[in-house]
C-alpha positions, 0 to 999 in steps of 0.5 A: 590849072588847066594842065592839072585838070587835063592830067587828072581827067583820065583818072577821073573819067575811067575810075573803077569803083574798086580802085581806092587810089583813083577814087581818092584822087577824084575826091581830092580834085573835087574837094579842091575845086569846091574849096577854090570856088568857096574862096572866090565866092567869099572874096567876091562877097567881101569886096562887094560888102567893103564897097557898100558897108566899109571895112569894119562891117565887112570884117565883122561879117566875114568873121561871123561867117567863118566862126559859124561855118567852123561851128557847123563843121565842129558839130558835124564832126562830133555828131555820134555815128549810129550803127544799125543794131539789127543788121550788125546783130547777125554778124555778132552771133556768127562772130567767134568773139561776138558770140562770147559777149553778153547781150549788154555788151553787144548793145554798146556802140563802142563794142560794136564798132570795135568788133566791126573793125576786128571783122573788117581787118582780122589780120591787123587785129591779130598782129596787134594782139600778138604785138601786145602779147609779146610786149606784155610777156617780155615786161612781166616774164623778163628774167633779170 
């Protein structure tokens, strides 16, 4: 473990804010340490509860704890993300695609997230559009 910490330490200490690979390595390292710490705390509490309450009660408590934790993570992952409409409205008015949309479509969070993705990654969106266009053209206009 110490070997990995010494290998990752230069990457973590000299992380520029714009390098996503080093930042991702740092987050992976921190989350790994957090998971390892959680495993040790969970194991220690299980061993302590076995000595005081027995195996049956300890397994029930461990199962309830893990079930509650998974339910909490399920709720957090499925929580709807909100986009600030006021800040994004100016971007929609300046966007060539967003200026063509009616106001009711601009208020839809799904449309806002799609347009935000198109604005952040225009090349990927253009390539996806061209690919879909080529597939549709070959499908509908293919001569037999």
